[in-house]
N, C-alpha and C positions, 0 to 999 in steps of 0.2 A: 647978170646972173639971177638977181632977185626977181626981175621982170619975167624971166622964163618960168621960174617956180610959181609965181603968182598967176601967170597965164595958164599953166598946167592945172593948177588948183581950181581956177574958175571953169576951165573946160570940163574937169572931172565933176564938179558940182552941178554944172548945167546938164551933163549927161545923166547923172543920177536923177535930177529933177525931171528930165524929159522921159526917162524910162518909167518912172512912177506915175507919170501923167495919165497914161492910157490904162485905166483900171478895167478889169474884166469881172464879170459876174462869176460866182462860184458855180461850177457845174459838176454834178455827181456823175460817176462812171456808170451807175445803173440805178434802177428804181427800187432797189432793196432798202428796207427800213434800216435806219441807223440804230435805233433802240426799239426793242420789242416791249412796249408798255404793258401788255398783258402779263408777260413773264416777270417784269419788274414789280408789278402790283402784287402778284402771287407771293413773291419772296420778301416783301417788305414786312416790317414789324410795326403794327399799329401803335401810334403814340410814341415811337422811339425818339423823334426829334420835336415833339410837341412842346411849346413853351409852357412854363409853369404858370398856373392861374392864381389869382389872388385868393386868399382863404375864404372870403365871403361868397365868392362865386363858385368855389370848389364844392362847398357843402350841398348846395342846391342841386347841382348836376350829378354828384356822386350817388345820390339816392336813386335817380333814374337809371344810372349806369349799372348799379348793383341789381336792380330789378331786371334789366335787359340781360345781364350775365346769368342771373338765376334761371331765366327762361331758356337760355341757350345751352346751359350745362346740364347734363343728365342728373337724375336724382342720386345715382351711385356715387358720383363725384362729390356731392355735397357732404355725404357722411364722412369722407376722408378729410375734407377741408375743415370740418367742424372739430375734428379731434386734434388736428395739427395746425398750429398758428405760426406763420412765418413773419417775422418782423424784419423789415428792410432798413438797413442803415446805409444811407447814400452820402458819399463824400464828393462834393463838387467845389473846386477851387479851395477856399478855406472854410466853406460852409458844410456843417455836418447836419444831415436831416434824418430824424428818427421818427417814424410814423407821422409824417407831415409836420413835425415840429423842428425848428432849427435850433441848434445848440452851438454856442460859442465857447462856453465853459465846459470842458470835457469831464470835469469832476461831477457835474450835474448829469451829464450823459451816463457816466458810470453808475451813478445812483439809480437812474431810471432803468438801466439794463438790469441791475440787481433786483429792482422792484418787479419788473415784468418777467423775469426768468421763472420758468415753471417746468412741469413735467412734459407738457405737450407744446412747448414753445421752442422754436429754433430761430436763429438770427442769420441774416445774409448781409454781408458787407459788400457794397457795390462801389467800385472806383469809377466815378463819373467825371473824368478829367480832373482829378484831385491834385492838389499840391502835395509833393512827396512827403514833406515833414508832417503835414496834418494826417495824411493817410497812414503813415508809419506809427504815429501816436495813437490813433484809433485802433490800429492793428495790435499794438502792444497792450492796450487796455483790454481788448477782447482776448488776447492770449493769456493775460494774467487771470482774467475771470474764468477762462476755460480751465486753467489749472486749479484755481481756487474753489469754484463752485460747480464745476462740470458743465459749463455753458456749451450748448450745441450751436456751433457757428460754421458757416461756409463763406468762402470768399469768391468774388467774381472778378 
C-alpha cells in the first residue's frame, strides 16, 4: 500500500516538474500602453517621496530653490505669503520636526511653539506615518495651546 502512495506521489511530482519545464514568454493582447507616463507625471506631487537631505547640504540648495520659486510665483502671491507665515510640524515615526529641527523632548517643542506664535503665524500638523502615541501627544499639546493662547492650527 505504501508503495502505491509513493509511486503516485512521484508521478504527481514529475508531472508538476514537466509542466513547469516549458516556460513561455509573456505576450500582451494588444499594443496599448499599460501605464500612461505623461498622465502620471502631471498628477505627481514634486518632492513627495524625496529622501531627507543632511542639514549641511540642505542650506546650500535651499537658497537656489527659493530664488527659482520667487521667479516662478507672481508678485501678487508674494504679498500674501509675507503677511501669513505657516509653520509645519511633521511627525514621522517617533520624530517630531518643527521648521527643519527635530525634537525628542516635547516640552521644548511646546516652548518653541509659544515663542513663535504670533498674529500672522499659523501652524500645520502633518502626520507623516507617525506612531499613534507620539502624534496624539503632539495633537494634545496643540489643542491645549489652542485653548490657552489662541493658536491657529490645522491638521493634515
